[in-house]
N, C-alpha and C positions, 0 to 999 in steps of 0.2 A: 587501440582498444575500442570495440564497438559499444555503443549506448542504445538502450531503449529510451524513446522520448516521446511524450504525449502532452497536449494542452487542452484544458477543459475549462469552460466558464461555468460558474455556479452562482445563481441568483440568490445570495445570501451574503450578510455581513462577514468580513474577513475574520472576525473573532470566532464566528460559529464554525467556519471551515477549519480554522486553526485547531479548535477544540476536538474536531473530528479526526484529526490527524496526529495530535500531540498527546493524546491520553489514551490509555488501555481501553476504557469503556468506549471511546470514540472510534477507535479503530475496529473493535469488536462489532459495532453497529453496521460497518460497510465491507470489511474485508473477511475476517473469519471470526465467528463467535468464540473460538478457542484461542483467545489472546490472553496472555498474562505477563506480569513482570512489573518493573519500574521504569516509567516513561520520561524520567528526569535525565538530563544530560549526565553521562557516566553509567546510567542504568542500563539493564538488559531486558529485552522483551523477547517471549517465546510465542510463536505463531504455530498452531496445529491446524491442518486441513484434514477433515474426515468426510466420509461419504454419508448418506442418509441413515445408514445402519450403524454409524459410529466407528467404522473401521478407518484407522489413520491412513491418509493417502501420502502425507508428507509433512515435514516440520522444518522450521529453521528458526535460528536464534540471531538477534541484532544487538549491537550496542548502540545506545543513543549518543551520537556524536555532536548534534547541534540542534538547539531550539533558539531561534532568534526572534523574540517578540511574536508578532503574528505574521512573520514573513517567511519563515524557513524551518523545516523538520528534516533531519538527515540521520540515516541509520546506516551502520556499516555491518554487513552479514559476516557472522563468525562461524556459524555451523549450519548445515543443510545440505542441499544438493551441491556437488563439486563445482558445478557452473556458477552457482551463487556465491560461494564463499570467497570473501575478498572484494565483493562488489559493494557499492554504495547506492542506496536508495533515497531519493531526494524530492521534496515537495517544496517548491518556491512559490510564494503567494503574492499577488498584487491585485489592488483594487482598480477597476476600470469601469466606470460609470455605475451600473447597477449590478455588475458582476464581480466576483471574486475569481480571478484567473489563476489556475493551479498548472505550473509548469513542472511536469513530473519527469524524473529521470531515474533510470536504473543504469547505473554507470560502472564502467571498468570491466565489462565482460571480457575474458581472455580471448574468445574467439566468437565468430558468428555461427552458431550452430542450430539445428532444428529445434532443440528445447528453447533457444531464445525466441524463435519465432512463436512457439506456443506461449511464452511467458509474455511477449509483447501483446498478443491478442487478449490474454487474461487480464493484464494490467488495464487495457481499455475497458474491459467489461466491469472490472472493479472500480475504475474511476466514475464510470457511469452510476455504479452503486453508490459511491461516495456522494455524488451530485443528489441522487435520490434521497439518500439518508439525511443530507443537510437540508434539502429543500422541502421534503415532506415528512421526515422523521422515520422512514422505512427504506432501508437499504436492501441488498441481496448478498449478505455475507455467506461464506461457506458455512455449511453444506447447501445452502439454498442458492447459490450463485448460479449464473448462467453457464451451462456446460457447453463447450465448444469443439471438444474432439474426444478421442477415446482415452486421453491421459487424465481426464478428470471426471 
């Protein structure tokens, strides 16, 4: 099963990066403003992506499967695009010097398809949004995210 993986360094304490990944308000600051739910282990979170006019472009739901101190956030996708259902989204954190390193994985895709390529690029832009959010307080969550192609 193919995976999307990325690595990014963020110049901020690990606790601040973890808060941006492990809370609804944190995720809304860098991924999509329309984030709701319960970010505790066993909870469910819904993410909605809209265009500037408020028209929904997509949505999906995850179950929170792991929160390990300031080290790990993991979600299991239970609803959304067919290619995403059954996949796992993981953020593993480690401190290295002045950086918190985020090792990102969107794992267990059934097959490598064009939508996976789109999602890989979008994940990269959203991880840059995460870094901006944590370092400066201002990210680029949807609908203000960087548009990369005709699918968003």
